Phi, psi and omega in degrees: 000136182288151179303321184293323180291321179298317179296322180297317180296318178299319180297320180295320179297317181296317180296320178297318179298317179297320181299314178300317180299315181295321179297314179298316178298323179296317179296317178299314180297320181296316178298320178297321180295317179301317178297317180295317183300308182284331179291334183293342180275339189235346183289123178288166179296146183239152174288148179300141176281171184299324182285000179262358186289157182208121188275358175078000183293326178205103182282356182273092186263161174295144182292162177293150174295140183278135177239106182273350180268077185287343180285346181277062187283327189277009177295134181301129184299330179297332181262006184241088183291350182283346179250108184286147173287334179210160178241134182301155176260133179295157173301149184301335180292349177259020184294344178240029185295131170237096192308320183268001176232034180265104185294336177296331179294326179301318180285322180297322181271002178058040175283157181232072180290153177279107185294326182291337180261007177067023180297333181288347176263358178274173184290131171220103187271147178292144175294164184308322183286350179244020177294148178271087182271060179211160181276127181285124183278154172284159177293160181301131179085007182302140177229163176303129185301154172299139186272153174292142010268354180299330184293342178302328188250353180201147174225166178278128182297327181296331182285328175225082188283063180226124183238005185295329178293328178295324179283315184294324184250030184299327181279353183250359174061038174292307183204154183225129176281126183225085182065239181273004181236161171242125182258153182235100183290349179096013181275170178203174185302322180243017171217067182302332185267010174115141180295329181298315178291323179297318180297318177297320180296324177294321178300319180292321178299324180273355178057043178280148181302132177066017181055037179254119185295338181289346175052054178068025180089003180275344170248115183234312184258126182235142173249118180251104182269139184064053195280352185065228180268015170069031178293328176300311178296326180298317183276346174289333185301323180289349177262013184061035177239135178246129182251139166271098181277124191234133175202151178278167174274072189252209183297335174274061187303147172075005181297319178287328176297318175298316181300314180290324176298327178287342182091028182255133178304122184194163180201159177277135179182167183211145170277094184241257180246344184247152177302145171294148189281051179229148180287170179294156175052053182259336190235142174277338185211135171246145188226136175222111175249102183047051185277359175055046178249134176277093185288346184269349185297151174048052176061032177075028186298330181285322174294326177292331174292320174298320179301319178300323188275340182277145176285166175305129181078007182294157185254149171238111180264121187234110177247102186196156182306329179300336183274346185218335184290151186249008178287158187304318183293314179293326176295321179297314181297316181300313182297319179293321179293317180299317180295317180298313182292329175296318178291337175275001178074017171279153178226150179286124178268321183202147178214119184207136178053245185260009189231141171233144180236123175258160174231139176280148181296156180274340184214184180275000189306313181296320180299321184288342181267355181289155178293147176303137180083007180298145177248142357286154181283167171282145177294151180289164181293343180275356180272127176261108183291350181269346179283121191220010179259115177059041181245132179293143174297156178233137182275063179213162181267130177275107180286165178279158173293164180301323181292314180293324178300320182288322183279342179055052178163180183273345180075014182272144174279161181294159171285142009267001182300328184293343179298323185249349179283144180290117182289149179300329185284000175304323182298332181291338180250008175073032179245131180276158176303325179294317177298320180299312181293322178296319178300317180297319180293320179297316182291329175297318178293318180297312183293322176302319179292320177304313184293326176296319181294327184263356188306322186288341186241350182269120178275165180299138179062025178293327185249134172225304179268115184238142176235130171256109190284349176215085197282341179054248180257006179089014182297322179299311180295320180298324180292343180264015188300333181268359176267149180275064182227166167234152186237128169273104180276121183251123176260113174305151189308318183291345179243022188296335180299336183280350181294332178298330178290323177303310181291324179293339177274358181086019177253175178235160179183187183208159172272145178202150175257111185285003169282354180237167178285150181277151182276076175208159175289161173297154172060049184242358179231140180273333184212129174240134180244122184238101179258112179062012182293316184292317180294328181287320179287331177295324177293333178277356180085016180264161188276124175297322180297321179298319181290325177299317179293324178292319176299317178299322179297319183282335188278133176288147171305139186076003178279166184244150171234133176246116181247120179243115186200183180290153186306320183297324178291314179299318178301318181292317180296325179305330181295337185261355188303313182291318180298327179278350184065041176257019183258030173295327173199140189218138177216134180229112184229160174258113185281170175293146174282134178223185186293342178268351181286122179275356182170198178294136182230158170226156179240125175248124176242125183225151177245132179282133179285151170276121179223155184220120177054041176086354180253123179289146171277133183271000000 
């Protein structure tokens, strides 16, 4: 027998042996999965085992080893050290951890941010070796939050055990401690008598029909900078207006945490050195009520950022001493602000009591009439006003396109029709109106199916804060229009151009890189939807395990996560469900193939258990 033939036979025997081994391992794995699947419905919560202990001395653990062979699902977990049986719990002092807004990290890494420019409130993410690879615990005594709409006016003190704002702002009626609850009367620095009355007064200043701030559906998206506990945004909701309430994690700690606990659309952010993560022409109105921002700094760069974000004819509502006080310093600031905004072609629409309202021009006409060399200058043709992730602000005016200049407006229909109407900016991203409508129909069918799958376990008002981690054209959020929820639509950086469509539909959202932690407090979302997010970050070389831990940080106890991805990804994620304590309820289904399916897909729906100090709630 020739050597080559003998080697071939040996190879065939080895391959046959391997095949038998793989089949047996596959059967064992399959039986284990069946047990896990059915056991997840009946297994009570368990105390952490000894190997799950964590002394809190250093929550910054080494990352999990990366496993790029996701198809190797049937490997016995005992032989797979890359999949932990449990994940450590962070020390209790990290119960409010926001990894990329952790100011202690700035000092640990010896960064030197410019404090006068608010750089210390901007994002600074930990390097891979300093990631917090542990589960963030809830505070002692944490309970399932009060549900919307009651949550607008009260939250459980144990869930956010901070009362200093109630003391500091006692004369402004921000919040009041009432036994085991914290109440929110709806007051603010410049609306002591309630946000509802303040909103009506703004409507009257603008002379809108029926004193309705929505102006027949033409005002839908609002940016509230320095929002406090977001009572302004809370009371706008009944006017069919949705506000992106924005505030930094500053000396008024936990204001955004309170807002999200209440179920009000809000996020952490600051007007510092970088553009806010929203596309140009996203908001009809920007609002600042004693937001303590120096609008004159750096040649008015912060006002120019608002200019980028406002739609043609958009309003800037400013309630602050500079607008009404008569002392020399406030008069100086007012005069300088008035001059700057005049050069930006804004004009005063109304001024009454403590508030002034400016309007942005509808076209480029005013810009073209300015003297040569006027400041601030127009941005160059090479500047893309829609690029907004990790981009420095620019002290220039973003002019309108020739088409928008000619039309003198955004071309949007009023709310709620704009939710389903094809926006004019679709052409900028190469999507036809027919594709847009087909996308909406597909997502309506998908979301309807999701709700059918969860119907048996979802109680009334279970969901209020929802996040779509890959929002595409906003179809997922649009499909929830009849639910009493709001959706944070997240456009991954590579798809950020599509976020303008989200805003043109009257929805809100942000750009984000899912290789990093999101700018929110722990336990702030009831439902997270991840469509193709895991497969996309895996292609970028980022850790699936890191994102699972980040989702757990954002998800409220008893909250749900819906992961829609290719089968190999779902199989791999299933290995972590128990370690993450997401086996309060579990469903793994194969959905219908539709026009958005890039290939075979599976849907995993899981519910996070409520646990306290390592003991699951049964």
